[in-house]
C-alpha positions, 0 to 999 in steps of 0.5 A: 409572364413577368409575374411568373418570372419574378416568382420563379426567381424568388423561389430559386433564391429561397431554395438557395438560401435553404440549401446553404442553411441546411449545409450550415446545420449539417457542418455544425452537427458534424463539428459538434459530433467530432467534439463529443466523440473526441471528449469521450475518447480522451476520457476513456484514455485518461481514465484509470485502468480498473483491472490493476493497481501500490503501494500503497500510497496516498496524501491525506485524502489519497492512496495507501497503503498498508499494502504498497503500490508494488503489491497491487500493481503486481497483481495484474502485471509485474513488469511495470517500471519505477517512476521515481528515479533511483538516486543516492542520498546526495544526488538530485532526485527526479520523479517521473509520471508512469506510462499512460498504460499504467495511469492507474498508479498515478490515480492511486497516488492522487492527492485528491479523493478519487471518484468511485470506481465500480468493481471490475467483474473479474475482481468481483468474481475473484472475491465472491468465488474464492474470497470468503473460502480464504477468509475462513481459512485465515480465521482458522490459521489454515490457508494455502495459495491454491485456495486463491483465484487463478488470477492471484495464483498466477500473479504470485507466480509471476512475482516469484520469478524475477527474484530482483532482490536475489533471495537465497533462503537456506533455512528450515521450513516447519509448520508444526511449531506451537504458538509459544515456539513461534512467539519465542522465535519472533522475540529472538530473531526480530529485534528492531534495528534502525539505521544509525549511521555507524556502518559504511557508507553511511558513517562517511556520509554523516548519517551518525550526526543526523540519526535521532536517539535509539528508538525504544519507547514502551507502551502498555497497549497499542493499536495497529490500524490497517488501511483496509476497506473493511475499516469502513462502518466498523465504529472502532474509532473510540476503542482505537483511540483508547490505546496508549499508542496508535500506529498508522501506515503510509498516508492513511488519513484520519480526518473524515473517518474518525468514527471508524479509525480514530483520530490518534496517531503515535507512529506512522510507518511509510514505504519509501514511495511516500518520501520519494513522490512529491504528490504525497506532500511529505514535507507539508502534510499535517499527517506527518507532523508531531509524531514519530516517523519510520520509513523503510525501503528494501535492499538486496537480501545479502544487505549490500548497503553500498549498493542500496545507498546508491540505488534504493527502490525509491530515494528515501535518503534525500528527503530523510536528510532534509527532514532531519536537518529542518525538523531535528526535534522530530523522531524519524528513523529508517529501518535497517534492511537486515530487520526487514529480511529477518522478518521474511526469513521468519515467515518463510521458516513457518511456511511449507510453500515457497513464498514470494521472494519480495519484502514483507508488507508494511502491515507485517513490518508494523505489527512486529515493530510494535511488538518490540515496544508494547506489552500488548498489541491489537491489530485491526483488519489485518485478518479480515472480519465479516466486513471483509470487502475487496475495497482496497483501502477505506479512503479510496474507491479502488477494488482488488482482492490482492490488497487482502491476500497479496501478490507482490508481498508474501501477505497471505503467509504473513497473515497465517503466521500472525493468526497462529500467534494471536490470542484473540477470541473468535468473536473479536476476530469476526466482528472487529477484525481484531487480533491480539499479540503479546509484546516481546516483554510479555513472552517468556522463553526458555534459556 
């Protein structure tokens, strides 16, 4: 019996140890499960929202934006808030991250190349069911907003309702003008104007001493290179670099994309977000060096300069003043709001539909600006080619048809107008996404 008792005691001891070991294993397994679950949950929360997107913009390997973040975000929700505090030129500027529900905006403005984002099914459906019919309409210069997907039509309506810039258009709306009539209207009404500091309140703030000499370069041939995703695999780099001057947008990079977009930059036009948000490294990035810089920000439609100086959409005045003081030899200009809204008037006057009461896109502003300087302007992938894709920009993996057809900006109507003024061949348009426009110096108009 002594031996049996010893065996029983030993067996019980082994069973107790086994139970303890089993409980320990279960505990470790539960902790591991909780850790994995927490990690996956955090990843989903922090992952950029894939069904919305501004402008529009990036550092050397980040966002742009020919179409600013305003336009892309607006295609999904027009109620997102500004995250650069509105401050005047002599007030301290602060930048705030957007709410977590809008982290896709922060993602679009990251200074690192984003991970590839697979197109959302909704956007893919928009593109394949409606996109090509709209592209073909643009090739003909005949497009209506009714050709867009229901999502984009709703986004356009949503962005027309707030009318935050108090737009009140009283002019005519004619779509029967000839190409020559439209070009003459553009030449007569879209003369470039920059902020020279001669008007109040800027004259009182010393802008006149900071402003560089009048922007009046002249070139023979100019290339306007959009940031469209269709620039990829175009092999247009050598052709683009052969121009006398090359315009690029916001923070669109050349490095790594030279074969398709070229390496030459003469002028860079930027929306105010590029200056206001430190993530774009405006003061340090090489893409802003040794070129002419042009910035813009929309004032109200009635051009209240006093209000604009204190409440710009994004504070471009503080970084502008600092940059002019630190680099006085570099040409740097701010477009006058009257020039911006004159372009809007021209688009509306040539469109039967009521366009969005928001400023034109950087793309359209840049095209008309170069028509002021150049004898001939070649624009790449503003009107989509056969390479058209709903990839927003060639340097980031983000997809949205609003980048091509517009939601916040009246982009669709701008493109129709540009196509109607273009002299490009059908082959250039379809294969290269290239349109050709005469510069103002070559447009002959009746007295």
